[in-house]
Every structure is written in structure tokens, then in C-alpha cells.
TIBAPA-758407 format. One record per residue: residue in one letter; x, y, z negated of N, C-alpha, C in turn. Coordinates in pm, whole numbers, plus 50000, padded with zeros to 5 digits. Each point is the difference from the previous one (the first is absolute). Example, Ala and Ser with C-alpha at 12.3 -4.5 7.8 and 13.67 -1.06 7.14 Angstrom:
BEGIN
A513194943149220499115011950000500905012050000;S499655010550072500825011949994499235010949927;
//
This chain:
BEGIN
M581937289298000500745005049884499704991349879;S501004994549939499794991249886499765007849874;A499314993649906499725006449873501295001849923;G500045009849913501215002849921500065014749970;L501125004349944500165014149966500335007950126;R499345011350016500105007750123500415014449969;T500315007350105500235014449990498785006950059;I499345008049917498745006450036500165015149991;C499725007150108499985014749995498575004849993;I499705008049900498665005749986500065014750042;V499455002650116499945013850051498795006749934;G500275010249922498965005949917500064994349859;G501124994149965500134993449870500095009149880;T500065013150023499995009349888498575002649949;G498994995250075498635001749957499574989049904;A498755001049951499514990849897499894985650052;E499394998150116499824986550054501344993750036;G500805007450077501294994750041500924997349883;G500015009249904500834998249881499574988249916;G498704998049990499484988949923500354986550063;L499834999050132500394987650070501504997949990;A500775010750012501464998949988500394994349865;A499355004749894500314995349865499764985049989;R498894995450053499654985949988500924991150084;W500355004550119500924992050083501405000249944;A500435011349946501335000649938500064991049878;A498934999949919499964991449882500064985350040;H499464996950117500064986150051501414996350043;G500805010250035501384997350040500375004750140;H499025004950077500305005050134500875012749990;R500805002350102500695012950013499015009750064;V499795011349937499005009650046500675013350030;I499665005650114500485013350037498825009650004;I500115010949927498995010750006500395009450112;G499185000750104500285008450115499225013049994;S500695011150025499345013049996500795009950085;R499325010350049500725010850065500855007849901;N499554999949875500725006949892500854989749926;V501284999350033500874989549946500135001449848;S500125012249950500165001649855498774995249926;K498835002050058498764995149939499974984750003;A500474994150111500054985550010500974994049898;V501165006349982500984995149904499455000849858;A499325011149968499415001549867498944989449974;A499184997350102498964989749986500644986349979;A501074997250072500704987249986500594998449861;E500605010549948500574999549865498934997349896;S498855006350017498884997949908499524985550005;L499944994250119499544986350014501014990249942;N501285002750019501024991449939499905000249847;A499715011749946499835001049854498764992249955;L498945000550081498774993049966500194984850001;T500674994950103500134985650015501194994049924;G500955008549963501204995249933500974993450096;K499815002450130500894994750103500655011850074;Q500874996750093500665010450079499884996550150;N498814995950040499824995650139499095009350081;V499825012449953499255010050074500935011550036;A499975004250125500825011250047499135010050073;G500445012550001499285010350075500795004350122;M499355001450112500665003750126499105008850086;D500605006150099499245005850109499204988950067;S498785002950043499114989750055500644992150113;R500645006750092500604993050114501084990349955;A500885004549913501064991349949499424988049928;G498945002449923499354989249927499374989950091;V499335004650103499364991050097501054991450070;L501095006150041501064992650070500644989449911;A500035002549870500654990849907499084988649954;A498725001050033499004990649944499594989350100;E499504988849946499364989750081498525003350019;I499405005249894498575002949995499825014649964;V499105006750071499685014049972498555000949957;V499755007449893498645001949950499675014950011;L498915003150066499605014050023498905003749903;T500305009449908499025004349900499895015250002;V499595005350113499845014550015498535003150025;P499575012549979498615003850031499694997950149;F498734998550030499554997750138500525010850094;S499995012449954500435011150085501474998950040;A500794992949920501444998650026500344986750066;Q499024991150012500304986550051500635000150139;K499295005350097500494999650138501285008050017;P500085012549950501265007550015501214992949939;T499804993649885501094992949935500474988350084;V499054992250051500344988450082500675004450130;E499505010550062500625004950123501445004149976;E500275006249886501355004549965500954988249979;L499454988949951500834988349965499864988650101;Q499345002550110499624989150091501194991650046;D501095006450037501164992350048500624991949888;A500005005349877500594992949886499144988249958;L498725000050034499084989449961500064987850092;K500755000850108500084988750093500614987849930;G499334988750014500494987749939499604998249854;K499265009449945499604999549859498564995149985;I499664996149879498614998549958499595013049933;L498925006050047499475012249939498684996849931;I499985001449869498784998349923499385013849980;D498865002150063499355013149998498874999949897;V500115009049903499025000949890499015011450025;T500095006450116499245012150027498494997849998;V499315009649942498535000349999499585013150067;P499064999650094499585012350068499055008449915;L500525005449892499215008949915500065014150056;V498855006450009499935013650053499435009149891;P500855007349924499485008949895499105010750062;P499015004749924499764996849858499084988049979;K499464994250108499004989349986500674986350002;V500904997749902500794987750000499174987949956;S498845002249943499154988949959499034995750110;M500165005750119499184996450115500904994350108;V499614988750056500804993750106500045009250122;Q501215003350045500195008850116501114994250086;L499714989350070501004993650084500355008850121;P501254999350045500365007450122499354993850122;E500135006550115499384995050123500514986150038;T501224996949958500584986950030499464989049908;D499125003549906499464991149897501044997349891;S501054992550030501034996949900501235008550024;C500405007449898501215008450015501264991450003;V499944987949945501184991250003500154993450137;V498884996050061500064994850136500605010450094;A499675012649979500555010850084501535000649989;I500514997149881501455000249980500664988250070;Q499364988349999500554988650074500045003050150;K498975006350051499995003850141501105010150031;L500245009249910501055010050018501384993550002;L500234990649910501324993949985500264988850101;G498964993550047500184989050094500484987349932;D500384990250081500314986849950501334999249923;Q500815010250006501314999549936499945001849848;T498845004249951499795001149855498754992149963;K500104992049896498874992149954499285007749890;V498805004550027499255008349906499054991349917;V500015002549870499134993149905499175010449927;S498724997349981499135008549919499814993549864;A500255007549892499874994449865500025011149896;F499494996949881500085008349878499125012550003;Q499085001250097499155012050004499045001149883;N499634988949941498945000049898500524998849859;V501335001349983500624998849867500205013949941;S499405002349885500185012949933501425001049945;A500585011950009501345002349944499975001549850;H498815000149941499805003749861500894992349902;K500154986950019500724991749904501224992950060;L500395003550121501074992850067501325000449922;K500305011349939501285001249929499964993949861;E498824995549955499944992249877500234985550038;L501254996049997500424987650066499384987449941;S499615000549874499394988249938498484999650018;Y499455010550058498545001050018499564991950121;R499024991449983499464992150111498905007950069;I500255004050121499055008050076498974990950064;D498745002549971498914991350045499555004150140;C500844996850099499675003950137500734990950097;D499294995350102500634992650108500525009750106;V500964995450078500585007950108499644993450134;L499265007150083499634995050132501165002550095;V500544989250057501205001150084499664995850142;A500225009250094499674997550141501205003050088;S500194992050103501045002650099499764991050119;D500425004350117499934991650118501124989650002;D501015001949915501124990749991499834991549872;V499884987050017499724991249886501145000349897;E501244999950047501145000149909500075013149920;A499785011050067500015012949931498865000849899;R498854994550037498864999749908500354992349873;Q500714988950016500404992049884500965007749910;V500895007950060500905008449920499195009949916;G498995005950060499145009349925499314993049884;I499534987950022499344992349894500984997049887;E501214995850035501024997149900500345012549918;L500125011450065500325012449927498865004149908;A498774997550042498875002849911500074991249876;N500274987250020500104990849888501155003849906;E501115004250059501185003649919499795013149925;A499015007850041499665012349927498984997249890;G499674987249979499054996549896498555000950044;L499785000750131498655000550055499734986650069;R498944999350080499764987950078499755004150144;G500924995750088499845002850141499024990350065;V499115005350081498994991950070500145002250150;D500184989250073500155000650146498645002850062;V499875011650063498725003650063500105000550152;G501094994550054500084998250144500655011550075;V499515002650121500645009250094499915014449952;L500855008350060500145013949956498715007950017;A499164996450097498735007150020499144999549875;N500184989849917499224998849877500445009849893;S501085007250024500465010449908498935010549976;V499115001750098498975010449990499144997949875;V499864987649956499194997149881500685005549876;A501304997049985500745005049883500085015250001;E500205005850117500095014650011498685006549957;S498904994050039498675005549965499704998149851;L500434988749946499684996749860500565010149902;T501125006350033500605009449906499055011449965;S499335005550100499035010749972498864994949914;V499584987750023498934994049920500464998649855;L501244995549979500524998349865500155013549928;I500405010350075500065013549942498625004449955;S498994997350082498625003449964499574992649874;I500354987249989499674992049881500705005849878;N501275003650013500745006049889499285012449948;R499565008450092499345012549960498644997249936;K499264990750056498664997049949500074994349859;Y500934990749978500054992949872501085005349905;K500665011150044500995006849915501104990249955;I500574993150098501134990949976501135003950095;P501254996049970501125004450084500434990150107;D499564987449991500684990150083499104988350044;A498875003150060499164989350057500824992450104;G499814986950005500724991750095499074989750061;I500574990850080499194989850064500574986149967;R499114990049999500404986149984499294991650107;I500744991150061499424990550095499694987149925;T498764996149994499594988149925500104987650086;G500014988549934499944987350070501334994650049;L501105007649980501314995250043500514989549904;P500874991050043500594990349909500695007049883;G499684995649879500595006049881499285012549953;S498955004250072499265011949960499134997249880;T500055009249902499174998749881498805009050006;A499885007650107498885009650014498714992650034;
//
């Protein structure tokens, strides 16, 4: 898939993380679809994002219709909804790139790492979907706190993992286009690191009374850290 403007469906885009990423990609010029079971809620979210960006490239749809219309699907739902949502959309996801933002947080102890038996919840989704969908892990460690402040530079790298090199590059490009920095961390099994880090960052936020602890990878070309 060549770089350029794409059609992206964000399943769970009415939430803070999904809505924030939608705003940044829409501001960049991508066509963005907010996917939700509640179509009226999706339409309202899309209208709000269009007002925020000053563009008219965000639409709200039923999740299935949005997935079918998109090249790339981004899943931003709670861990408890991850597998049921993917199972419901499995046939529509064939031939797509699925960027899974899911973190296996288990309330109330969200500041403690609690990985599922499969270790990585994103690897489990790739196994469920099979080779017909290219699954990418990304954006787990980005706080939603400032995403909708489009001029704000968020001090956080995005760890991007996938077993498909081309799909991984798409994830990196989307991170960069959201004003972040995508870092290639290799195969999808490495997603377990990003999934675990989120609980650590939540713990840091609570300890130091800050809203948006993030991570930086040092030593990369162009790195000032």
C-alpha cells in the first residue's frame, strides 16, 4: 500500500483515544469514519471533529459499514470488548489492515500488569483473524489527554509491531502523521511490551500526579533525547 491519503475507520472512535486519533488524522487530510454500534452517537462525534478541524472529512457510520468502506481499521475499544467486536466484524475485516490499540487492563488494578494467558492480546486477535487480515499493534502508550489539541506536540513514541512489514510501515506512517513518532519494534509478538507498558505508565501518572507519562526511544537517527 503506497503512502498517501487513506480511508480509516476507527471502531470505538466515539471514545477519547479513538476520537483524538481521528482528529489528528482528519487534520492531516485522511478520510476518517467513526464506527459505532450507535450510529447517532457516531454521527455526532464526526460533526464535532469536523468542527474542530475545520474540514468535512469525518463521517459517522455503523461499525460494519465503516469497516467495509475503509482501507485501514483502527480498534480503540476496552479490552473486554476487543474479542467480541472483532468476532462480530471478522468477515468485514478480510483484506484489511487492522491497527489494534487494545491494552489488557483489568479494573480495578489497572496500574498492575495483568496479561492474558496468551501473553499478548493483539497476537490473539491475529490468530483469530488468520492471514486474511494484517494486524498491527500500535498507540497503546499514547495518552488521550492532549490528542485533540492539534497544535500540541505529544512527547511520546509509538511502538509499532506487526508480522507484516508493509502493514507495520503503514502504522509507522500513521503515527508520524498524527504528530507522534512511529518506531518499528518488529514482529507482533513484541506487542506484549507495549501492552505491559501502559499499566506502568498509569502507575507513574498516579505516583507523580501527572496525566500523560509517555516513552521515548533514545539513540535513533534524529533523536534529541
